[in-house]
C-alpha positions in Angstrom: 0.0 0.0 0.0 1.4 3.4 -1.0 1.2 6.1 1.7 0.1 9.5 0.5 1.1 11.3 3.8 4.6 12.1 2.5 3.4 13.5 -0.8 3.1 17.2 -1.5 -0.1 18.4 -3.1 -0.7 21.9 -4.7 -3.9 23.7 -5.4 -4.7 25.4 -8.7 -3.4 28.8 -7.4 0.0 27.3 -6.3 0.4 25.5 -9.6 -0.4 28.7 -11.5 2.2 30.6 -9.5 4.7 27.8 -10.1 4.4 28.3 -13.9 3.7 32.0 -14.0 0.2 31.6 -15.6 -3.3 32.2 -14.6 -5.5 29.6 -12.8 -7.7 29.4 -15.9 -4.7 28.3 -17.9 -3.9 25.5 -15.5 -7.5 24.2 -15.8 -7.3 24.5 -19.6 -4.0 22.6 -19.7 -5.5 19.9 -17.5 -8.4 19.4 -19.8 -6.7 19.9 -23.2 -3.1 18.8 -22.9 -2.7 15.1 -22.4 0.9 15.4 -21.1 0.0 17.9 -18.3 -0.7 16.0 -15.1 -4.3 15.6 -14.2 -5.4 16.8 -10.8 -6.6 14.4 -8.1 -9.8 14.7 -6.2 -8.8 14.4 -2.5 -12.3 15.0 -1.1 -15.3 17.2 -1.5 -14.3 20.4 -3.2 -10.6 19.5 -2.8 -8.7 19.1 -6.1 -4.9 19.0 -6.0 -2.0 18.3 -8.2 0.7 16.0 -6.9 4.1 17.8 -6.8 6.0 14.7 -7.9 3.7 14.4 -11.0 4.4 18.1 -11.9 8.1 17.6 -11.4 8.1 14.6 -13.7 6.2 16.6 -16.3 8.8 19.4 -16.0 11.6 16.9 -16.5 10.0 15.4 -19.6 9.7 18.9 -21.1 13.4 19.6 -20.4 14.3 16.5 -22.3 12.4 17.6 -25.3 13.8 21.1 -25.3 
């Protein structure tokens, strides 16, 4: 069983700040771009992105560039 207690989770505002874009852009990327990590529903009205997933996505983009 994988424990999620040691994982960092970011909300849409934090993800937007990380990439220097607006919150609407983050939601648009999540819906339209298959390579951008999908958010996880952690509870009622609690949607978050896993930091490790975002870092993996960043690494994959660096390899392409």
